[in-house]
C-alpha positions, 0 to 999 in steps of 0.5 A: 079485659076491652072485649068485642064479641063478632057475629057474622050473620047471614039470614039467622032469623030464627037464632040471633036473638035467642045467641044474644041473649046468651051472652053472659052478661057484662061479659063484652064491651061491645058485640058486632052483628055483622050481617051478610046481606040476610033479606030476613029480619035478622039485623031488627032483632039483633038490632033489638036485643042491642048489638051494633047492626054491621051491614057488609054488602059484599060477599064471603064469611072471612069478609064479614070477619075481617070487617067486624075486626077493623071494626072492632074496638076492644083488645081481644075479639071473639067470633060467635057463630050467629046459628046458635051452635057455639055456646054464649055460656064458653067465652069465658073459657076462651078468654081466660087463658089470656089473663095469663100472657104465655097465649096468643091465639084460642080455639074452642075445640068441639072435639075435645069438649062433644058435639050434641046428637046430629049435631054435625054430620058426618061429613063435616066430621070428617072433614075437619079431622083431616083437615086437623091431621093435617095441621098437625103434619104438617105444622107441627101443631098438635089441634083438634079442629079447626073450629070458628069459636076462638079468641085473640088479641084484634092487632095481632090477628089485623098483623097476619094480614088476612087474604081469605075472604071465603070458608077457609076465613078460621083456617089461615088465621091458625097457620099463619098463627103458627108460621108466625110462631105464636102460642096456641090453646085449646079449650073444650067447647060443646058444640049444638044442634044449630037453633032452626033452618040449614047450615050453610056450608055442612047443609049443602053439598054446594057449601060443603064441597067449597068450604074444603077446597078454601080448607085444605087450599089455605092448609097448603098453600102456607105449607109451603 
């Protein structure tokens, strides 16, 4: 399988090196770190570790993901956050379901696999639970988690014509895929405490409010 690992990053010098070192050897055809304008040593560390760095000057988590998809050469793309909370050891498990030909999108569920103590604040846990519950009811899609740790066919995700370029990008992918009749599967993954620093989403009031707004907006927008 030709696999591209896409890692959106912004000021993750404390963690990016370890994340890259933990990706299983010979797993990926290429590793793309999409940097959103880091002011620290994220780019230098990523390049030293052998990753291909793509500089994206336009803001937005979704923009970084979308740029990674556009630049990737692999048939399959896997999204991995740069903060170390997602365990790269699960990368092979995310792509294994594609071998049977009956899966279109694989989501790594943190709630099925387990969350390390202190890794997910209560408000993030509740917001994730609420969003997954709404998707189950509105889209009849039995999922437990909106985790951005996922794998998908590159051409299929491009066919969704993603529009939301902020925190709602992963949610837009799920609901559009559900509307398109994709076969979506969850596998359990363990969610770890981030490696240094504070989360740009759950670690600040502004990040939490914005993420909640964009996620709920995507859920209700495509439910009509």
